[in-house]
N, C-alpha and C positions, 0 to 999 in steps of 0.2 A: 244590344248596340256596339259596334266595335272603337277602338279607338281611332285617331288620327293618323298615327303614325303605323300602326298595321290592323287587319282586321280585328285581329283577338287579343292584342294587347290592353292591359286595363280595360278588358271587358265590362260593360256594367254589370254583369253578373256574377263578376270575383267578389270573392268577401275578404276579408280582410287578411293577409298575407300573413300578419305577427300572429293571427291566432290558429296557422293552420301550421302543425309539427314538422309535415311532408314539404315544406318549403326550401328550396335551394335557395342558399347566402350567397350571394355574387359582392364581393368586396371591389370599391373601385379605386386604382391606386396611379400616382402621376404627381407631376411634378405642378408646382403651381402655374396656371394660364394653358394647363393641357387641356381645357375641356370638359372637365369632370363634374364642372356643378352645371353645365350645358345638357350633360347627357342625363344627370341623375332628378334634371326637374324633366326631362322629357318621360324620361321613363316611368317617375312617380307620380307627375302630376301634384294632384292634391292629395296621395296619399302617401305623407310623408309628416315626419314629426323630427324636430331639432331643439337638441338640448347639449350637455356638455357631458365629457366621459367620466367616468370616478374617477375625482383625485386630480382632476385633470383639466386648465382653464384653456380649455383645447373644444372646440363644435361637434358636436356629433349629431351628423344625417343622418335617417335611415328611413326607409322607405319601402312602396311593396309595389308588384306589378302582376300580371296575369298572362301566360301567352303558349297560345294550345293547350289549355287545359292544366296547365304546370304553374305553381305558384312562386314565386321570387321575391327573396327580403335581398333587399339593395344597401350596402353601406359606404357613406362618400369618404372615405378615409381622407384624415388633415391633407391638402398639399405639401410635399416635402421631396426635397432633391434627391435625397438619398434614402437609405433605410439604417443608418448609423444611428448612435443613442446622443445625437448634438441637440435639440431643441425637442420642446415638450410635443411638438408636431410628430417628430420621425420617431419618439419614445412610444408615442400612440400607435402610431401606425404599425411599426413593429411587434408589439405586443400584441396587437390584435390578429397579425396574421399567426405569430406564435401558438396564439388559442388552437387555431384548428377549425375555428367558427365556421371560416369562409369556404366553401365548396367549390368557390372559382374564383380567383383572382384577374380582374381585368384590366391590365394596365396600359393607360393609355400616353402616348409621344405623338410629340408635334410634327407630321410628315415634313413641314418644309425645311426642318434643321433636326434629320435623325442621327447625323452625329455626335449630338448634345445631347436629345432628348430623349436616346435610349439610355444613358448611362444608368438612369432605374431601373431598367430592364435588366442591365450585367449585374446590377446590385442584389437585383430578386433573384438573381440565378443561382441555383444551390437550395433553392426554399420549394420542398416539394408541394405542392398545392399546383393542381388542374390550372393552366392559366391560357388565358385570350389576350392578344396583342391587338390593340386599336391603332393605326393610324390616323389620327384622327388630322382634321384642316387639309384632307386631300386636295380640296378647292386651291388653299393657298397654295402648296406644293405648283402643282399646275400651272397657277400666274406665273411663279418663279421658274417655270421650264422645266422640272425636275420630274422625271418618270420614275417610277417604282414597280417594282416585281414582287409583289406578295406572295405569288404560290412560290418564288425562291428563297424567299424569306420562312415561310413556312414550313418548308422543305428541310431549314436549315437547323431551327428553331424547334421542330416538334411538336408546335401548339398552334392552333389555327390563329392565323393573322388577318384583320378585316381593314380592307382602304375604306374610311370613314368620314364623314363630315357629322358631326355633333348637332348640328343645328339643321340640317338635311333631314326630313321625315324617311325619304324614297333610300336613305340609307340603312336603316333600322333592321328592315328585313333580314340583311346580311348580321346584322348583329346578334337578333334572335337565334339565329342558325347557328351561328360560331359558339354561342352560349349552350345552346342545347347538346353540340359537338362535344363542347368541354365538358357539360354534364355527363352525358354520356362513355366517353371512351377515357375521360381523366388522363389525359395526356398533359405530363409536366416539361419543364424545358429542358432540352439539351443542353447541355453546359460542356461537352468534352474539349471544344477549341479552349474556353476558359480556363478549365480546369488542366489543361496542358500547358499554359500558358503561367498559371500558377507554380506551376512543379516546375518550371526553366528558369523561377527566377533566381537569377544570380546572388548567390551568399547562400541559397536555402533557405532564405527567411521564413517563407511559408511551411517548408516541410519539416523545419525544425517545428513550429507550433503543431503542426498537425500531428507530429508525434504524440501528441499528450490526449488528445481525442480520440473519441470509441469510434471503431470502425464502421460503426451504424449513424455516425453525429450522434445527434440531439435532438428529439422531437421531429420537428418539419426540417432542421436543417442539416445540411450534408456536412461530412467532415472539413472540405477544401471551403465551403463557407464559412463554418466557424473559422478556419485558420485565418482567413483573409479577414473575419472582424478583429479576430486577435493580434493578429500584423498591426492593423490600423488604432489598436489601443482602445477599443469598444470595450468601457465598464462592465455592461450586461452580458456579452458574448463571452469575457473572461471568467466572470462569475459564475454562469451556467458550466463552464467546461470543469473547472475547477470543482464544481460541487460533485464530479463524476469521480474526482480522486481524493486518494489519502495518503498519509504516509510520508515515505520520501518521494515518492512522485507530483503530489503536490507541491511538498517543498519547492522540488526543481522546478517546478512549474512557475510558483510564484517567484523565483529567481530570474527566470527566463524572460516570462513576459515583459518585464518594465526595459528589459536590454533591447527591446524592438525601438527602433527610431528610421522617423519618414517613414513609417507604412503606409499611411495614407498616398503617399505618392508611389510606392510602390503598387499598390492594388490598384488605383487610378491607371497608372499605366498600363497593366493588364487589361482592364476593363476597357478602354478607349482602342487598343488595339486588337482587343475581341469584337468591338465595335467595327472597328473598321476591315476588318475580315467579314466579317456579315454582311456590309454594306457591299465589299466588293462584288462588280456584276450586276448589284441589284438595284441600284439610284445609276440612271443617268440623268446628265442637265441637256437638254435639249437646244436652251437657250437662255440665256441673261436677262435678266429682267431689272428694274428699278433704278435706274440710274438717278432720275428725276428727284427720286425720293431720298436718294443716297446726300443730296444736296440738301436738301430740307432738312435731312438726320444733322448734317453737319453744323447747324443752323440751330436747331433745337435744342439738340444736346449741349453744344458750345458753354462756355463760361459767359461770354458778354451777350447772347441773346437767349439761352435756353430758356430764363426764368422770364423774362418779358415774355414771351410767344407761351410759355406754359399759363402767365397769369390773365394773358390775352385769351386763349382757346378757354380758361375756368371761367371766364367773367363771360363769355358768351354762354356756355351750359348753364352757369347758374341764371340769366336771363331767361335761356329757354327754360328749364326746369320751374320757372314761377309760370310759365302761361297756365300749364292745366290747372295751376293752383287759382289763379285771379279767377279764371271761367267758373272752376265747380264750386269754390268760395262764395263768389256773386248770388250764382244760384241757390246755391244752399244756404246762403244768408236767410233768403227770404222764406224757410221751412218757418222759422218762429213767428215771424208778422202774419203769416198767408192761414198758416195752420193753428196757432196759437188760439186766437179768440174764439174761432168755431171749437175747438175740442176743447177748451174751457167751459163753453156753454152746453155742449154737449153732456160733459162730466157732472155740474150741475143739475141738469136736468136729472140727472140718473141718481142724486143725492149725496154724491162723490162728498167729501169734507172737503174743505176750504184748503189744506193742508197740501193734501194730494193733486187736489185738481191744479192749486197753482204750479206743484213742481213738474207736473205732466205737461203743460203747457208753458211752461218758460223752462226749467232746469233739464228734464227729460229733451224735449226739441231742442236746445242749444247745446247740449252732450253730441246728440248727432249731429248737427251744423257743424260743431270745431272736429266732429272726427272726420266728417266727409272732407270739410277742406285741408285736416292735417293728411290721410291717405293719396288726397289728389297732389299733396305738394311731396310725397313721397314715389307717388306714380311719376311725375316729373325728372326725379331726382335720379330714379331710378333708369328712368330710358336714355336722360341723356350721358349721364358717367356709365351708363351702361355701353353706350356708343362709344364714348372714347375708349375704352377699355376694349371693346369686341375689334375695334380698327386695330387696336396696337400702342397707340399714342400713351395710354397710361403707363406702361412701362418708361416711357421717357420721361415724365413727369415726375418719375419713382426715380430714376437716376439723376435728373438736375437736382431732386430738392433733397437726396438722401442724406447729403452730408448736413445741412440745417438740420431735419427731424431727429438725426440719430443723437442729437442732444438732449431728446427725451425720450430714447428709446426706443425711437418708431421709425418706421422704414419711408423713403421718398414719398408714397403714395398717398400716407397721413393728411400729406398739405391741401389735397381735395378736399375731405370733409371740414379740415378750419377754414376753409375759404369760404364754404357753403355756408357753415355755422354764421359768418357775418351777417348772412342773412337772414338764416332761421337755423336755430338748434335742431330742431327737429331733421330738417332737411340734410344738416352735417351727420346727425346718428345716423342716418337713412342712405348715404354718401361715404359710410366708413364701411360700406359692404365690399369696398374694391379692397379692402384690405386680407390679406390671405391669412395669416396667423390670428386665429382667433383671440388670445392674449392681447397684441398689440392692437387688436381692432377694440376690445374692451378697453385698454387703457387712452387709445384715441377718443373714444366715447368717454370717458371720465374727464378728461382736458378740455374737448371740447365747451363743457357746461362753463368753463371760465371767460370763452370767450363771450363779449356783448354780444347782442343779437340786434335785428334792426328795430326791433321793439323799444330796445334800451336805447339805442341812438336817434328812434323820435319821441322819445318820451322824455329820458333823465336830463339832456340839453333845455329841454322847458320849464323843469322844475326847477334845473340850480340857476337858472336864470331867473326865478322869483325871487331867491335866495342872494344870490351871489353877482347880478348883472354881469357885466364883462369878466368880471373872476369865473365865471363859470368855463372859460377856457382852461384854468389854469386846472379848474372839476374832471375835465374829460382828458386833460392830459395825466394827471394823477390816476384817472380810472385805465387810461394804458399801462403805465408802470408798474400798478397792481397787479395787473392780468398776466403780465411776463412774470412776475414775481410769483403771483398765484400758481400759474400751469408750471415753472421750475419746483415749487414745494411740495404740489401735488402728483407731479412726476416721480420724486424721490419716495413719496411717503408710497404711493402704489404699483410703482417698477418693480420691485424687487416682487412680488406677488405676482403679476400679470406677466412679465416678462425676467423670469429668475436669469441670476449667473450672469448680465448683460446681454445675453443672445436677443440678436433681433430675427429670427428666422422669416423667413419671406424674402429676403434680399432677392435683387433681379442679378441671373446668371448669363441669361442671354436676352436679347432684345428680341421680340417676336417680329416678325414681320408685319408689314402694313397689308390689311385686307379688308375686303368688303362685307359688311355687317349684313347678318342675317335678319331682318327687320321682323318678320313673324316669329321666331322665335326669342327675340327682344323684348317685344310688346307683350308675347303670353307667358314671359317669365316676369314681366312688370305687373299684369293683372293677375298673377297669381300671387305677390308681393303684396299686392295691393289687400286681396281677399285676408292675405295671413293678419296683418298688420291691423285692418280694418278691425277685427275680432281681439285681436290683445287690447288695442288703444280706445275701442267703445268702454269694455271694462275698466279701464283704469279712469278716465275722463267719467264716465258714469258715477263711479265712488266717490271722486273728489268733488261733483256738481251736487250730488247727494247730500255730503259732508258739508259743503260751504252752505247749502240752503237751508239744511237744519240750522245750521248755526246763525244765519241772518235774518233767518224769516219770520215774521210776526204779522197778525191779521189784519192790523190796522196800518202796516209798514212804517211805523216808526223805530227808529233804531236805537232807541236808548231802552226798548223793551227786548232788544234780540240778546239771543246767546251771547252773543260776539260781545256786546257791551259789557254785559255781565263778566264776563271771563275776562276779557280784557281791563275793566277798571279792577278785579279781583286781582290778576298777577301782577299791575302794572308798578308795585315796588320793586320787580324781580327784572322787568321790562329797563327800568330806569338804570340799571346796573348797565345795562347796553347803550345807554344811550337814548333811549326809543320810550317816548310817551305811550299811552295804551292805542291812540288815534294812530300813531306810526306804524306802533308794531304790528297792530291788524291789518295796516294796507301791506304792511311786509309779508304776513301771510298770503293775504289777496293777490301778492305779484306772483305766487307759484301757482296761480289760475293761470294770470295772463299778464306782462309785463305793463299792454297797454292799460291795462285796469286802473294804475296806480292812481292817476290822475283823478278817473270816476270815483274812485274808495276813497282819497282825501276828502272831495267833493261832497260825498254822501254824511263823511262821517263830521265834516266841521260845518256846512251849511246846511245840510237835512234838505236839498233841494232835488235829492233820487232815491230812487230805495236802493240798498246798499247790494241786494244780491243783482240788481240792474245794471249796477256800475260795476261790479266786479266779474259777473261769468255774463251777461246778457250784452254787457258793452255797450250799453247805448244809455241815451239821454247827453243833455248838455252840461259842460263844465260852469259856473257859476262866473261872469264876467268880474267879480272882484275876488274870486279865488287866491289870485296872487297876493292882492291885501290882505286877506284872512288869513292863510296861512303864514307869513311874514311875520303879521302881528302873535301868531298863537304859536309858531315854532322856535326855536332857537337857532342860531347858523349851525353851533356842532350839532346839534338832534339832527338839523336838517343836511349836512354832510355827511354823518352818521348812517342815518335815513337812507342816502341816494348810494353809498357804496354797498349797504346791506342787502338795497333792492336790486342792483347790477352785478353781485356776485353771489345770489343764493340759487337756488332751483331755477330754473329758467322757467318753465312754464309748464302746464300738466301735459300737454300734448308734446315736449321735447322728453318728458321721463315714459309716456306711454310709447314713443319713436324707439327711445334707448331700448327699453324691456323688450319691445320686439323685433329690434335687432339682436341683443343678446341671450334671449332666452331664460335667463335669470331674474326671477325678481329678488334674488337674495343680493345680487349684486348692485340691482338697480336701487334697491333701498340703502345698501352701504351708500353707493354714491349721493343721494338723495339726503341723507343724515349728514354724512362729510360736508356737502355743502351749506348746508341749513348752519351747521355750529361754525364752519368757519365764517361766515357771513355775521353770522352774530359777535365771533371774535372782533374780525374786523370792526364791524359797529362798536363796540366797546374802546378799540386802541384809538380809532379815529376819535371820538367823542371826545375821550378824557386828554388826547393829544391837543387837538384843536380847541379844546375849552382852556387850555394852560394859554396856548397863543394866543386867542381871543381876547382873554385878561388883560396879556400883554400889549396888545397894539388893541 
């Protein structure tokens, strides 16, 4: 059966490309928002895997497809604005191209603003790898009244040039044909015009650098490409050329290289002049468009209204993303109650042990319910915020909030997931997908855990009111202050590793034009994400559910006979150091499963009115009417205060952990973040308990 994009690609009979040694490797190169991810997902579908590049906190996406009986491996290189060695994304991209592993480099450019989006092509010029230029977003260019002569550009560049819309199926036939053409004829980019501009630079800066470079260049790099990079002060290029020299020539080169000043401006001028000459006569504007949108942008980008407009749109986006969540979670919530009793009866009839019967009927079905609820929220967030990005507004948000988020080492887009996290942390982790840089994305997901979610705001005020009455207002104010301090400290700890050197790669250089979204592609991508997230999330939820079930289950339902009771009472001398008794400590542990379970767990531990597992995982049963009186009589105010802050700032919940893991693809980093938040929550509990004990004794 053929692919939906063409009759042959991703054919059902295709073997795994990674296992085929004859596969042609296609690398996708382009700036952020150029459409690489859309193209990658369309080509590879479910035949893809995501991880990290060796030694770098940068996302690595690799997939495969089949066309015309040939196998292809696709590498989605990190989005970057150039091939300089200024950020981890740029270093990874350039190092991969330098290896020669890519048989073809497919360069994507925004057809609606070629004057600027072709800068990556100009920076690639001089690398001797067969290439294809995709003029993506041709539909947007037409909406702006632009006509592009792709044939003329192809003649001038010497490589296939394809007018393209990554989200439209009908354009993929031309893409596949161009790839086959590049694979067969191996044509590289014609750089004569750019070479002449480099050679004519006033002062002979480039010629001075090229005097030290071997005539044949180095590896895939031409002599003038290396000369341009040396002129820019590019460290790896300087080191590469230096390795080819020895003796007096190396000494002379070492003295000459540091003398070059404003090299980036020199080469950038050459590149933009080359782009101008390339487009001369090839791009025509037949009509001007977008005056109304320009008036909107004056408000959306202004200092007075920009942030308020963004908050309003984000609020609508958050509400919209909850619609599928409530629909699916309501339906999925019926699974344990409808299927649990008959499943338990069936298993008992087979003679299955009570433990396994109870786990299957309660634990397993509830793990399925939680995972379905989580993935439905991820679906909503992906569609809604994918729409905001697709139409071109996300870049405006980044511009408006970039100054604010820069204090945390993030770009402006990060405000989106932070806002979503006020409702649900797992949604915030999913929304972090809009951040281009993987390091920044992981830093954002780390900081998101410090933002109290909706479950906290629905549970903690009630708990605080039981102990402090109207003083609960001061408790909530303290939580906000601690949240801000927590985020600042956490950013200082994690930022050097995730965003080294203060770099915040992924800054917006150009605001993309507004354009209509491709709903089919958007929903297709969202469903693909849901499939991946469900598999990863269910594993995490299942393991945590099994662990908690084993600790809390007893045949007769008596909490005093559970492992949690025995472990809790045994370690209480240690937990008391942090200001927590064994009951509050176990409720703190249960909060990792779900924050909504805190009151239920305290109810089970202090009143015995419901099973511990049902209160923590199944989240069923009613809280005793006198729970507030029981807790106030059993827990001191310092312990209550320490418990409230510990629960607020520990791991958000098991679904947030699963969502974070599914987004960052790194179990190691997810565990690091989880351990960090557990440790800091206990340290916070320790400080608050001992400080508040001192003040409560005084007053």
